[in-house]
N, C-alpha and C positions, 0 to 999 in steps of 0.2 A: 504493500500500500504506500510505501515511502516514495514521494515524488511522482505519484501516479493519480492525478485528479480524476481520471476516467474510471477509477475503481470506487468512487463515491464514498470515500472515508471522511470527507469534509461536509459539515452540516451548516446550512444557512440559518442564522439566528434572526435576522430581520433586515429591512431596508431602511436606510437613513434618509431623512428629508433633505432636499437640495433647494429649498426656497431661498430666493434672493433677499427677502426681508427688506423690500424697498421702502417700507414705512418707517424704518429705523434711521436715525441720524447717522450712526456709524454701523452700517449693516455688516461690515466684516467682523466686528466684535460680536454682534448678535448671532452671526452664523457659527462662530466658534463656541459661544455659550450654548447654542442649540445643539451642536454636535456633542458636547460633553453631557448635556442633560439627557439626550437620547441614549448615549452609551451608559450613563449611570443607571437609567431605567432598565436597560437590557442586561447589564451585568449585576444587578442587585442580588439575584440568588447566590452569586459567588461569595457575598459577604458572610452570610450565615454558614454556608457550606465550607468556606475556608477556615472559619473559626471553630466550628463544632464538628465538622465532617459530615459525610453522608454515606449510607451503606449502598454499595453497588455490587453487581454481579460481575466478577472478573472473567477473563477469557478461559480460565480453567474450571469455571463453574462455582468457585468459592465466593462467598459473600464477605466483603471486607469494607472497613470504614476508610473512605478516601477523603483527602483534603485538597480539592481542586483550587489552583491559584492561577493568576495571570502570569505566565512565564515568559512569553515572547509576543511582541507586537510587530507585525510586518506592514511596512508602508513606504512610500517614497518620501523625499525630503520635505515637501510642503505638509504632508500628512503627519510626518514625525514631529515637525515644529508645532502643528496644531495639537497633537497629543501632549507634547511637553510644555505647552502654554508659553512658548517663546517666539520671538520674531524670527522670520525666515533668514535673516542675515546672521543668525547665531547657530551654534551647534546644539542639537537637542540632547546630546549625551554629556557634554563637558562645558567648561566655562572659558573657552577660548575667546579672546577679545575679537570684536568684529573686524578689526584690521589685520589680524595675524593668522588667518586661516590657511595661508599658503606656506607656512613654515613647518619644518619637520620636527616639531616639539610636542610633547604630551602635556596636557593641562589637567587641572583637578576635575574630577567628574562632578556632575550635578548630584545634589543630595535630595533624596525623596522627602525626608522629614523637614529639612530646612526650606525647601521650595514650598511645601504646603504651609508652613508657618509664615513665610514671606507673603504669599498670596492672601492669607487670612489677615495679616497686619495691614496690607494694602486695602483690603475690603473694609476694615474698621476705621480707616482714616489715619493710620499711624505713619504711612508713607515711608517705609524702610528704604534705605539707600540700595540694598541688594536688588530691589525690584527693577530699578533702572540699570544697575551695573550688570545684572545677569540677563537683561533683555527680555523680561517676562511680559506677558500680555494680561490684561485685566479679566481673566477667567478665574473667578474666585471659588468655584466649586468643581474642580476637575473630577472626572469620573473615577480616577485611580486613587483618590485621597483616602477612601475608606476601605479599599481592598486589602485584606490581611495578607501578610507575608509577601508583598509585592513591591518591587522597585521598578517603576516605569522607565527610568532612565537606563537601567541595565537590561530591561526587557526589549527596548527598541533595537531591532536587528539591523545589520548591514544589508544593503539591497544591491545584489549583483547586477540585476537588469538595468536599473535606472542610474546607479552610481558608477558602474564600470562600463557596461556595453553601450548604453545610450547616453551616459554622462561623460566621463573623462575621455573615453575612446572616441565616440562619435561627435560630441559637441565641442570637444577641445582638441585632442591630439590629432585627429584626422583632418580637422580644419587647418590647424597650424601647418601640418606637412603639405597640404594641398596648396597653401599660399607659397611655401618655399619651393615646391617642385613645379607647380603649374598643373591645371586640370588636363591639358592635352597630353603632356608627357606621362602623367600618372595613369590616364586612361589607356594609353598605348602599352604600358607595362602590365596592366591587369589583363589586357586582351592577349598578351603574349604568354601568359602563364600556362604551363602544361596542364592537361586534364588529370583528374584524380577522382577515384570513386567516392561519391558523396560530397565533392567540392563543386560549388557553383562556379560556372565559367562566366565571367562578366564580359560578354562579347562586345558590349558598347562602353566598357569602362564603368566607373562608379560615380562619375559626376552627374550622369543623367538619371540616376535612380531617384525617383520622387518620394517614395514612401518606404521607410526602413522599418524592419522588424528586428527583434532580438536575434532571430536566426540569421538574418542578413549580416548583422554586425559580427557574429561569430565566423561567418564565411569570409568576411573581409579580413578578420584578424588572422586567419590561417596563412594568408599570403601577403599581408600588408608590409611586414618588415622586409621581405624579399623584394618587393617592388620599390622600397625606399632605398635599397642599397645602390650606390652609384649615382643617385640623384640628390642625396642629402648634401647640403653645402658644408656641413661640419660633422666630424665623427661623433660629437656629443648628441646629435639628433638621433643617430642610430642607437647609441647607448641608452638614451632616454626611452626610445621605443622598445628596445629589448627588455629593459627593466620593467616597463609598464605591462608588456605582454606577459612576462614572467609572473607578475603579480596577479594579473587577471586569470591566468591558467591555474596558478596555485590556489587562488581563492575559490575556484570551482571544484577542488578535490572533495570527494565524498567521505573521506576519512583523513585524519591528520595525525602527525607525530611531532615531537620536538624538532626533528630535522626539517620537516616541511614548513613549520612555523618560523624556524630560523631562516629558511630560504625566502619566505614571504617578507620578513623584516629586511633581509638583505636587498631584495628587489625594490622595496619601498625606499630604502636609503639610497640606492643607486639612481632611482628616478629623481629624487630631490637633489642629488649631487649634480645631475646633468641638465635639469630643467631650465636653468638660467640661460642656456644657449638660445632659447626662443625669444627671450627679451633682448639679447644682444643682436639677434637677426631681425628684430623689428616686427615680429608677428604676434607679440604678446606684450602687454604693458605690466601686468602683475599676475600673481597666482592666488589672489585672495578669493578663492572659489570654494563654496561649501563642499562640493563633491571631491575636490582634492584633499580637503581636510578630513573627509569621512574615512579616508584610507587609514588614518591613525587608529581607528577603532576596530579594524577587522580581526586582529589577533586576539584582543581581549574578548570580542564577541564569540569567536570560535572556541576559546578556552571555557567560556561560561555557558554557552548554549549549544555547542557542537558545530558540525560542518554546516556551511551556509547553503548547501543545495536544497535543504528542506525549508529554509527561511527566505526563499527567493520570491520576488514579486511575480515571476513567471507563472507560478502556480495560481495565484489569485487572479492574474490576468486571464488565465485559461478558464478558471471557474466563473469569471464574469460572463462568459459565453453561455454556460449552462444555467446559471442562476438569474441572469438578467436578460440577455439578448434573446435566447430561445423562449424563455417564459413570456417576455413581452410579445414576441412574434405569435405566440399561441393565443393571445387575448384578442378582443375586438377593439382595443385601443381606448375603451371607455371604462372608467373605474378599473383600470388595469391592475392596480396593486392587489386587490382581492383575487382577481383571476390568476395572477401570477403565482401567488402563494398556494392557491388551490391546485394549480397545475403541477407545482413542485411537489406537493404532498402526494398527488397521485403517481407522479414519476418515481418518487422514493418508494412508495408501496410496491410498484411493479418491480423495481430493482431489488428490494429486499426479498420479495417472493422468488424472483429468479435466482438470487444467491442461495436461498433455502433449497430450491429444487436442485441446484448444482451441487450443494453439499450433500443432499440426500442421495443423489445419484453417484456420488463419489468423484465428481469432476472438480479437480483442483483449481482450474482456471475457467470460470464460467464465461459464456459468450456475452460480450457487452450488449447492452440494450441498444436497439436501433437508433434511439434518439441521441446516443452518445456520439460525440465527435472524436475523431482520432487526434493524434498529436498535431496535425496540421501541416506536417512536413511532407515533401514529395518523396515517397519511398519506392519509386519505380526502379531505382538503382540499388535498393537495399538487398543484400544477399539473404537467401532463405536459411532457416535453421538446418544444421547438419544432423545426420543420424547419430545416435549415441555410440561413442567409441570411434568415430571416424574423424580423421584429421583434415579431410578434403572432400570435395564433391565436384564432379563434372557431369555434364549432360549424358543421358543414356545413349543418345546418338550424336556422333561428331558433327559439328557444323560444317566442316570441310573434309569430306571423306575422300580417301584414295588420292591424296595429293602427291605429285611427283617431286623428286629432289630438285629438279629445275624450277618448279613452281615455288618451292620454299626459298630457293636462292634468290629468285627475282622479286617475289612479293613480300617475303618475311625478312629479307636481308640475311638469311642463314647461309652465308658464303662458304663457311667451313662445316656444313652440316655433316657430310659424310666422314670427314676426318675426325670430328668430335664424337660421332657415333661409334666409329671404330675404336677410338681410345676408351670409350665407356664400356663397350662390350669386352674389350681385352682385359679390363680390370674388374669386371663385375662377376658375380656368381649367380648367373641366371639359368644355370643348368647347361645342357648340351646345346651348342651353337652349330646349326647346320650349314649356314651360308654366311658369306661376308656381304655387308651392305654395298649396294651399287646404285648407279643412276636409274636403273629400271624399277627399283623398289617404290612402293606407294605407301603412304602413311595417312592414317586417320587423325585429323587435327581438330582441336577444340578451340573455341574463341575465348573462353574464360574458365577460371577455376575458382571455387569458393573454398577458402582455407579457414581453419579454426585458429583464432588468435590466442596468444598466451594471456592468462589472467592479469589484470592490472591491480597493483597493490592499493591504490588510493581511489579507484573508480569502481564501485560495486555494480557490475552489469546485472540488470534485472531481467533480461530476456535472453533466450538462446541466440537471437540474431545479433546481439551486441558482441558475441564472442567470435564472429565471423567477418570476413572481408572478401571482396571479389577482386581478382586480378585479371585484366584483359590482355589478350594477345591476338590481334587479327589485322590483316591488311585492309585496304579500302574495299568496301562492299557496295555494289550497286543495288539500289532498291527499285521500287516501282517508278514509272515515269513521273509521277507527281510527288515523289518523296526524294529529298536530297540523299546523296550517297553517304553511307556511314564512313567517317574518316578513319584513316589508319590509326591504330593505337597499340603501342607496346609498352605496357606498364613496367615500372621498376619495383624491385622488392629486396628485402633483406633475406639472405639465405644463410643457412647454418654451415659454417666452415670448420669450427673447432668446438666440439661440445664441451670439452673440459674448460676452455677459456670462457665460454658463455656463462659458466656458473658464477663468474665475477660480476655479471650484470652489465648494463649499458650496451655498448656496441661491441664488446669484446667477443671474439669468436664468430663474428658475423661479417659477411661480405655483401656488397651491393651488386646487383645484376639487372640487366634489361631482359625481360621475358620475351623472347622472339617466337618460339614455337612450343605449343603444348600438344603432345602427340602420343599415340599408342604404338608400342613396338609390335611389328608384325610377328606372327607366331613362328615363321621360318627363320627369324633372326634370334629367337630366344623366348623363354617363358618368363615374361615380366607382367605380373598381375596389376601393377599400378602404372599410370601414365608417366612419361618422362618430359623433361623441360630442356629445351635448347636455349642457352643464355649467352649474352655478351657481358663480360665482367667489367666493373669499374675498379680503379685502384683502391688500395686499402685506405681506411679512414684514419690517416695519420696527420693530416693538415687541418688543424683547428684554427679558424680565423677568429681571434679573440675580439676584433673590432666589430664583428657581426654576431658572434655567439653561435656559429654553425660550422660544420665541417665543409671544407672545400674539396670537391672530388672531380676526377677526370676519367675518361675512358682508358681502359687498359688495352694495349696493343702488343702484338708479336709480329715482328717483321712487317710493320706497317699494315697489318690486318687486325681485325678485332680479335681479342683474346676470348675464345669461345670454348664452351664446355657443355656437356649434357649431364644433368643431375636428376636424381629422383624427385618426384613432386612433393614428397613429405619433407624435403629440405627447405621449402619455402616457409619462412617464419611470419612475415607480414609485409604488406605493401608499404612503400615509402614514396615520397614526393621529392623530385629533384626540380629545382628552379634555376633558371639561367643566371649567371653572374653578370648582371647588367653593368655596362660601362656608362660613363658620362656621355651625354649627348643624345641625339635621336635614336630610337629603337630601329633595329634592322627590319625592313618591311617583310622579309620572309618569316620573321618570328611571329608577327601579328597574324600571318596566314596559317599558323598552326604547325610549322615545321621547326620549332625551336629546338627539339631534341636532336635533330640531325644537323642543324646549322651552327651550333655552338659546341665548344669543347670543354668548358669549365662550368661546373654547377655547384650549388649549395644544397646540402641535405636539409630540407625544410624542417626546422625545429618545431614549428607550431601547426603542423598539418593535423595532428591529433594528439590526444593525451598520452598514448602509448609511446610515440616517438619523443614527445616532450619529456616523459619520465625517463626514457633511456638516456637522454642528454643529462638529466639531473643525476643519474646514478653512474655515469661513465667515469667521472673524475673523482 
């Protein structure tokens, strides 16, 4: 149920009024007081239950006395300030001065009891100096004042969606870099990015995107730093971007240790150390921004409330569809509040009964109700779950049956296919070999393979699909006359080279390879139950570019020809993303047309393409 709003573990308590209160002289104060009054009415049962307890039936069937308290409050910055009864130019969690929110300094936290007393003194006409010094608003009866065992200032959580994705990255850092690089050059670099499974290809660049979602921001973050390399006017711009992306990725971990929290603090310190370059370059005047200051509270929030993935506004934004938009659409738009609540009650009854039937029939994962919406992402490229105990999966029928060696050489670039196959057969133990491979042999080839990924230490995969990835290897394919041809695609992957060295973690014991041909060995050449893979090797990961924070790689050659081999398919560990090493100046027009992998010689191993590669970078050194 964790991070899965479609499983209906969240319950709607009520709708809050959004009246503008135009009859009030200061309607902003009136709306704030109305909000706290409604919340106080809604949470009134928690006062007695938190003090005296209430008997509840637990999951194991036992009846226990439970003391429910307000532990966490999820909201964006304006709502956090509304809850904390402070102005929006102040921090809802600490007492940072209004002009010092851009410094890398910790300030004393707000005190629950002291704030309550200050508001009470202001209400009785005593006018305490702390009321103005702490930036408080005249909301004299906050809803949290009487809640037992609650501290509203520690309960306010960090918001990854609005503070990181849509805040610092989209509203600030991306805009600063666009000013420095230019929209046209930035768009050309995004168009030149190689494809990757699950990665959105911005064929028109990013400047023409009108409406951004949290998913779009994550897609841009995967390749943003790679597009910035070679165009940034100063190395500190790259350093600030690398530290900021490190912070964003580490903050999204679903479990943390002292090591990850230390890395989170190191990334924050690195960003603050390099951020002044944007002032020197003239694209920023100051950093007195509330969302930049909010980064100071991430570590303490994680230590007190746990990982932030369950405290993210993405969940509430998703629930807004079920609890508000769909319910309103089911009404006749007149007296809609009553109709919405009645519709939700009926939906919950159907869902509960469906869950009971699923439990009664022994189905562990009940089928979602038809009214449920999916995650909202395009899963057409998502790999299917693998059978239990299997490390890979290919189609039952090959997409390219009976292909000749000449076809593989001309269309797949497998120039040394026969030589590599002879070397593989001479060193393998496939049983009796009847014939030597020759130009007349034909091979059944597959366009892609789905492999099982190794488990991630800090990202708890919730479905079997999260453990798999798809690797493509196919030439250009012609489709129907009204459908464009499928472009050529040969993915790159990390392959197992030394199993003993891989025990050290990171990239130790792994080599990078371009997947050129996925094929089945004919029976007359040997008894091989699993498919084989013809690959072109890259050089070992020995050149770490500290200015970018990524490995710099190049193709491996032998006598001016690709260094090729044939490996078993179970040696594929996971796909990886190579990005070109952009130089200063205009982008090569051939790169924009999709031939970047063949037109360039030097690449970077993309650090931010997914959490698995990112974690390998973290564990390598």
